[in-house]
N, C-alpha and C positions, 0 to 999 in steps of 0.2 A: 688175501683177496679183499678188495674194497667192497664193503657191504652196501648195497643200494636197495631201493624199493623193488627194482626189477628182479633181484635174485630170488626171493621167495616165489614170485610169480612164474619165473622160469622153471624152478623146481616143480611147482604145481603142474605146469603144463607137461613137463616130461613124464612125471608120475602118472598123470591122468591118461595120457596117450598110451603109456605102457600097460596100465591096468585095463583100460578099455580094449586094447588089442588082445589081451589075454582073456577077455570076456569076464573079468572080475568086476561086475558092474557095481556091487556094493562098495568095493574098494574105490572104484573110480569116482562115484558120485557122492560118497559119504566120508570115508576115511581120508582120502587124499585131500579134499578141500579142508577138512578139519586139521590135518597135519600142516598144510601150507599156511593156514590162517594162524595156527599156534606159533609157527616159526616167525611169522610176521610180527605177532604181538610181543614175542620175546625180544625181537630185535628193534622194537618200536622206538625206544629212547634214542638210540644211535641213528636209526634210519630217519626219524622225523627231524633230527638236528641237521642231517645232511640235506634233506629236502628243503628245509627252511633257508639254509645258507645259499643253496643253488637258486631258489626263487628270488632271494634278495638281490643276488648278482644279476640275474636276467632283467629284473625290473629296473635296476640302476642303469643298465645299458639302454633300455627302452626310453627312459626318462631323459637321457641326454641325446636321444636321436640316433643311437647306434643300432643298425639293423641286426637282428639275430640271424645266425647261420642256420643251415639245414639241421645240423645236429641239435642245436638248442631248441629249434621248433619241434623236433621229434621228441625231445625230452618233455616239453610242456604237453604235447599231444599224449604222450604216455602217461603223464600225471593225470590228465583228464580221464583217460581210460581207467586208471587205477582207482580214482575217486568214484567213478561210476560202478566199478565192480565191488569195491570195499563197502560203499555206503549201505547197501542192503544187508550186509553181514553184521553191521553195527547198529541197525535199527532205523535206517533212512532209505527205504526202498524207492520212494517217489523221487527224492533228490538224485538217486543213482540213475533211475530211468530217464529223468530229464537231462542229466549230464550226458549219458550215452547217446541219446537221441540227437544231440547237437552234431554228431558225426555224420548224420544222414543229410545230404543236400536237400534243401527245400526252398520254397519261394517266400519264406517268412510268414507262412500261413499259420493255422491253428490246429493243434492236436487236442482231441477231446477224450477224456477218460471219466469213468463212473466209479465213485468210491466215497466213503464218508470220513476218511482220515483227517481232512481239514476241519471237520466239525468235532470229531472225537478228541483230537490231539491239540486243539488250540482254544483256550478260554477267550483269547482276544478275538478270534473269528466269531465264536458264538455270541459274544457280547456285542460285536459290531452288527451282526444280523438282527439281534433283538432291539438295538437302538436305531436301526434303519440307516446305518452308515454305508458309504459306498466304497471305502478303501481301508485297507489294513496295512500298516507299515511296521516292520520289525527293525530292531537296531542291533548293534554289535553284541550286546550282552545276550541277545536271544540266539545267536549263532553257536554259542558254547554248548557242547554236547550235554552238559549237565543241566541246561535250562529246559524246562518243560515245553517251551514253545519251539525248540530247535527243529523238530521234524518238519513242521509246517513252514517255519521261517526259512529254512535252507531250500525248500522246494518251491516256495511261492511268493517271494518278496520282490517287488511290492504287489499286493493283491488287490484286485478290483472285484467287488462282490455284488450280487444282486439275487433277487428271487424272481424267477421267470418260468412260466409254463409248468408250474408245480415242482420246480427244482430249486434247491440252493445251488448257486453257481459261483465259482471263484476262478478268476483268470489272472495270469501273470505272464510277463515276457521272460523267456529264458534267454538271458543275455547278461553280460557282465560290465561293470563300470570300468572306466579307463584307469582309475587308481583307487584301490581299497584293499587294505590288509585286514583280513578277517582272522580272529583268533579262535580256531576250531576247538583246540584242546589247550587248556592253560592250567596244568597241574604242576606241582612242585617237581615231579620227576619226569614229566612228559609234556612237551609243548609242540603244537603243530599249527602253523599259520597257513593262510591261503592268500597269495597275491592275485586277486581277481583280475587285475590289469593284464596278467599274462594270458588268460583265456580270451579277454577282449582283443588282445594283440592277434591271436590266431583267428578270431572272427574277422578282423580287418584284413588279414592276410588270405582269407578264403579257405582256411583249414577247418574251421568249425562254423556251424550255421545256426544263428539265433532264430527263434520262432516263438509263437504264443502257445501257451498251454491252458486248457480249461478243465477243471474237475467239477462234476455235478453229482447231486444226490437228491432223491425224492423227498420233498417236504413231509409227505405222509409217513415216511419211515424213520424220521428223526425228530425228537422233541427237544427244543432248545431249553437249557436251564443253566 
């Protein structure tokens, strides 16, 4: 059987439904997710290689003007769902939330959340606020999961910041560029890229919906240093 990203997710879904039906709630909500995630991690080197090759092929077709078929679009859509579900498990809950929210039709408006992760997890953001700057931009090196800025960079690039009404506020558009290959994991034994242009393609096809997101946190509850 050809191993793909969908196989661990399918097994997870089957086990979850079975254990939930049997009213084994600890198994359903704790052990089953742990088992599924462990399977995914064990298969990661092969799975990530397959994901990369498939992405490269889709992107090559788009670049020469070849429209993707329904199956290809569904594969990209499934990749977006997988990213949204896996991101919180590996320490990027905000990026996962933003990714999944693109599935909800909207008018391009703004979603507002309260939390201090953008202050706690980014020295670049704290420094920008202290200097009175208005924008923070991260680069490819910041997307690597080993970089300390990755959590905020993946969720809020490019960020517009301000202090208003007693709150630190940071805003970014949740949308993707037409062409950008991000190196999410770049280890000797594991490499995972993200062809961001594929998500942009689904945006233009009306399958995913870009929007603005804003996070805020009271100035009185956080001291910049």
